[in-house]
N, C-alpha and C positions, 0 to 999 in steps of 0.2 A: 556431443557437440548439439548445440541448439540453434535454431534458425534465428531466433531473437538476438542472439550474440552476433551473428553474421550481419543481420540487418543494422544493428548497431554500429557496425564498422562501415556501414554505407555501401554496402554490396548490393548488387541487382538481384532480383528474384531468379533470373536464369543462372547466374553465377552461383547463387546459394544452392539451387537445385544440383548443380554439377559437384559442388564441394560435398553436399549431403549424399550424393549417390557414391562418390569416391570413399567417403568416410564409412558409408555403410558396408561397402566392399572390404574394407581394411578390417572392420569390427567382425564381419563374418569370417574372414580368414583366421583371425585370432581365435575366434570361438571354435572353428574347426580344429585348430592346433590344439586347444585345451581339451577338447572332447577326445582327441586321439590320444593325447597323454593320459587322460583318465582310463581309457580303454587299455592302454599299456600297462598301466599300474595294476588295473584288476587282473590282467593276464599274469603279470609277474607275481602277484599275490597268490593265485592259484597254483602256479608252479612251485613256489615256496612252501605252500601247505602240502603239496604232493610230496616234496622232498623231505619234509619233515616226517610224514607219514611212512615214507619208505625207510627212513633211518630208524624209526621207531619199531617197525617190523623187523628190520635187519637186527636191531639190537636184542629183540626177543629170540630170534633164531641164533644168534651168536653164542648165546650161553656163556660159558665160562672162559672163552678165549679172550685173555687179557689184552693182547695187541689189537685184535678186531675191536674190542670195546674201546680201547683208547683211540682208534682212528674214527670211530663212530662219534665219540664225544668231541674230537677235534672238528669233525664235519658239522656237528650241531652247533658248536661255538662259532664257527665260521658263518653258519646260516643266521645265527642270532646278530652277528655284527652286520651282515648285509641288510637284514631286516631292519634294524635300528637305522642304518644309514638311509635306506630307501623308503621305509615306512615308519617314520617317527610318530607315534601315536601315544 
């Protein structure tokens, strides 16, 4: 929001100052929410990568066990679906 717009509406300087202050507070709150969402996304990405690493390690240890291999593959597929849903890149 610009002061010139508010002046064009015929508002007084004191009123414009109050409006700008309130608008600034609202914008700051939204910026904080966006920053927190970015932090949450980064944290979820780290967790997902850790899970993928664990699954890969488990797959190596599992060897020939077909049932365990199937479970691992199912978990990997589920991880991919979640990754596509929450991190479409």
